[in-house]
N, C-alpha and C positions, 0 to 999 in steps of 0.2 A: 592245500588247508583240511578243505572240506572233505574231501576224499578220501587225504588220509586217515581223518577222523573216524567217517564213517567204518573202515575196513579195521580200525583198531575196535568199534564197537562191535562190529558183526564178528571180529574173531573172538571176541570174547562170550559173546552171546554162544557160539558155536562151543565153546569150551565149558560155558555153563557154569564158569565157578565168580563167586564173589571174593572168593582171596586171591584167583589170580587178576580181577581187577585193581587188586591193592597193591599186589606184588610188582605190574605194571607199573602204575604211575607213584611207588613210594611214598603214597598219602593214608595212613589210615583213617576210616571214618568219623574213627573217636578219638579226642583228643585226651590224653589220659592225666589226669591231676596228679596222681601220684607214681611218678617214674623212680622208683626207690627201690634201696639194696638193704637188707637185713645185715647190718655192722655185726663180726664176731667181736667179743668183746677184749680190748687189749689188753695185755699182761699188767702192763705197767705205767704207759702214759701211752698217750695217743697225738701224733704229731697233724700238726694241719693239713699238711702233703698228699695225706691219707684222702681228704677233700679237693683238695687239687685231683686227682687222679679219679674221681667218683665224677666231678665236673665234669671232665675230658670224655666221660661215656654218657653224657646229656644226664646224668641222676642226677633230680631236684631235692629227693627227700630219703629219710635213711631212719631206718627200724632201729630204737638203742633198746637191748634186753638186759636188766637187772634179774639176774636170775637168783630165785630162792630155792630151799632143798626141803623135800619131805619127809621128814622122821615116820614112816609108817607105825614103827611101835608106839612112840608116844603121841600121834596123832599132831606131830607140831610141823609148821613151815618156819625154815632158820633160814636168815638171809644178812645182807651187810659182814660177812665174816673176813676178816683180815686174809684167810686164808684162798679166799676166793678171788679171782682177777680184777686187776684195778678198776675195768672197765663192765664189772658187772657188779658194783656197788657202787654207794648212792655220788660218793665224789666223784666218780668215773662217769657216771652219768650227766651229772653236773657239769661237767668239763665238756663231754662230748656234745651235749646238748649246745651249749655255748660258744665251742669252733663250729656246729653246722650251720646255728643260726647267722653265726658272722658268714658264713657263706653262702647267706640268702637258701638256704636247704630249710623245707620243713622237717620236723622231726616225729616220729611216733613212738611211744613207749609202752612197749611193750613185755611188760612182766612173763615169765616162762617159769615152771616148775621144774625140778629134776628130781627124780623117786629114785630112781639105780639105772645102771646099765642094763637095758633090754627092760625096761619095766614102761611100759605105753601111759603117760600123764589120764590117757581116756578111760583107763581100766581103774583107778583110782575108787580105793573101796574103804568103809572100814563098818567092822560087825556092829557097834551099838550105834545109838543119836548120840550118848555121850558123848563118842569119840569123834561123829561127826560135829558136835557143837564145837568141840577142842581145838578141832580142826580148821572150821569156818572161822571161830573167831581169831584163831594166827592170821589167816589169809585176809581177813578182812582189815587187818590192822596192816598189814603186807602194801595190800592195796591202797588203801587209803594214804598211806606215807608217800606213795608215789605220785597219786591224785594228786594230792596238795604240791606236789615239786613238778607237777605238770604245770599245774595252775601258777607257780610263782613264778616258773620261765617261759612261761607261754607257749607252751608245747601244743603245736596245733592237734594230734590226735591222742587217743589214750586208749590202749586196748587192753579192758582188764582182765585179760582171761585168756588162756592156749590152749586146747583140746582138750575139754574137760569134759569130754563125753556123758562120761557117770556120774559126776558130782552133779551135771544142769539137771539129767535127767531125771535123779533121785531126791535133787533137793531146790525144784525151781524155786520156793519163797523166799530159800535163802539168796539167789540172785537176784529178785528184785526187790530183795530189800537194799543189796549192796549196791544195786544199781541206783536205788534214789539215795543212797549217804555219797554216792560218787556225785552225784549232780550236786550237791549242797556246796562240795568243795572245788570243783573243776567246772569250768564251762567251756570247754574244748569240743571239739569230735568224739564221739564214742564208739567203739565200733568193739568188737569179741570173735577171738579166731577159733572161729570151729573148723571141727577135722573136714573130711570133703565127703566123710560118708555117714556126716551127723547133723550136716550144716541145714538142715531141711527139718530137723524137729527140734531147735531151737525153741524155747516158747515167749523168748525177751525180745526179739528183732525190731516188734514195733519201739521199747523204748530207747533205739539207739540211732544213729544217724548215718551207719553205713553194717551191712550184711557182710562179717567179713569170715573167708574161707582158706584154709591153709592146703592148696589146691594141689595137691599128690594125687591126680585122678588117672587110675588104672587106662592105659589107652593101645595097646600092643605089644601081643606074646612075641613079639620078631625080636629078633637081635638089633636091628638096624632098619626099623621102618623106612619110610619114604613121606615126607614133607604132608606127600595127598591122603595117604594112608591115615595119618595122623590128625589130619583134620577130620576126616570125615568120622575119625574115632571119638571126637570130641561132641557128636551129636546127642547123644543119649547123656552126659552130662551136661550140657547146654540145656536142652528139654528141660533138666529137673531145676537148674540153678534159676532157668527161668519164672517155671511154679511160683518157687519160690519167692520170688522177685516182683512178679505180681501181687503172691497173698500179702505182701508187706509194704509193698510200694518204697520200697528202699533201693539205693544204689548196692552194687556189689563191689570190692575191691577183694585182691588176692591178697592178704595177708602175708602169705609165704606161697612161692612159687619156684619151682626150680628144676632141675635133673643133673645127675651124675656125668661124668664124658667114662661111660661103659656098656656093654652090650645091654639090649634089656634095659635100658635107660627110660623107655615109657610103659614099660609093665608094671611094676610096682613103683613107683617112683619115693616111697618112705623106705624104701630097705636099700641096704648097704652090705650087701652078702656077695653080689655079683663084681668081680672086679679087671677084668678083662678089657682095658682099653678101648676107647671109642667116641673119638671128639666128635665126629660126624651126627650120630646117636646124639648126642646132647645141641647141636646144633639145629636138627630139624626139628628135635621135640620144643625147643626154645620159639624156633620159628612158625610152626604149626600152632602153638599158643598164642601167640599176638594176633596172626591171621584171623585166626576163628574170635578170640575176643575184641577184637580191635573192630570188628563191625557192631557191636552191641552198645548200643546205647545207654545202659545200666551198668558200664563198665567204667570203673573210675582210675584202674590199673591197682597198682599194687608192688611188692616189694620181693624183688629174687631173691634167693636165698643160693649164696650168701657170698658177702666179702670181707676180707681179713684184713684188720688195720694195720697186721704186723706181718712181717715176713718170712714168718716160718714155716707159711705154706708153700714155698719156694722152694726147700731147701731137697725136696725130692719132685724133682723135674716131669717125671713120669706118672708121678701118681696120679689116681684115681679119688675124684672130690666132687662134693658140689658146686663150689667157688666156680665161675667164669672166667676169674684171671687170669692172665698168661695163656688164654683159652680161645681157639675159634669162636665158641659160643659166643665173648664178647663183643665183637664185631656184628654178630645178628642183635643183641641189646643195643646195644649204641644202637644202631641204625635204627630201630623202632622205638627207641626212648627222643629221638633226633627233632 
């Protein structure tokens, strides 16, 4: 037994790879607190079987998204519209939360804004201070409605904004006062979902419980990079994450992470224009992410993008999409969440 252990250790030293150790032993260094999935809002209702399926993948937390829509011309935020899907409205959020809690799963409530197709919310801008103030008043009302709901339903984690880089950079005072107002009505854990390219510029991490990152980091320009290549490519991003983590002394969560089952899945993971199906590229990208991040004691896990509550995603068996459902990548996620 001792000889076998010595040979195993020696071989790992020769390989010189921490990730190889964890692959061989199938045990991550860090136990992820959030083994999560972002749940795509159901259109009309939610079946309890959705959570049965998630639990079978060892998912222990779900992110629920009450969408709001930005009317740029009128500097307004619209939400709870009857034309929205049921799962995006307050009634759907309430029902989904109660189903998740009934299954002993934690919940992250994560409001998202939608401007229009091909408009990145991080670029949201207004010409005048008056327009900014009008939009901010609407956004504050929207957020505080859901902060109060989160408190009432004892939702464990509230993420009060998603990828709003320009608004945060231009109007930091607004966000500080909004955080103070949220804390008056909600006593759970707080985070914000910064985009991968601006998380180090967010000025209010000290006020929150976790540094949240939508982790669509570019890793490789290859169509089908190997796990080892992707693991090495994480280094420059990890260095930047660790610098921010040390500055604020906060744990890191990936409020979103994911890859499409397509060639070049890890090149620009936020884009959706390359559609040559490649399930292995998705598998490799997920495997590399978990190998790297689960060696970091500041990583508390996160929420994979995304899981459909409805069955319409299965209509096109050969489609390219972020979801790992019915794809080999789901086995990878299940193994790491286990």
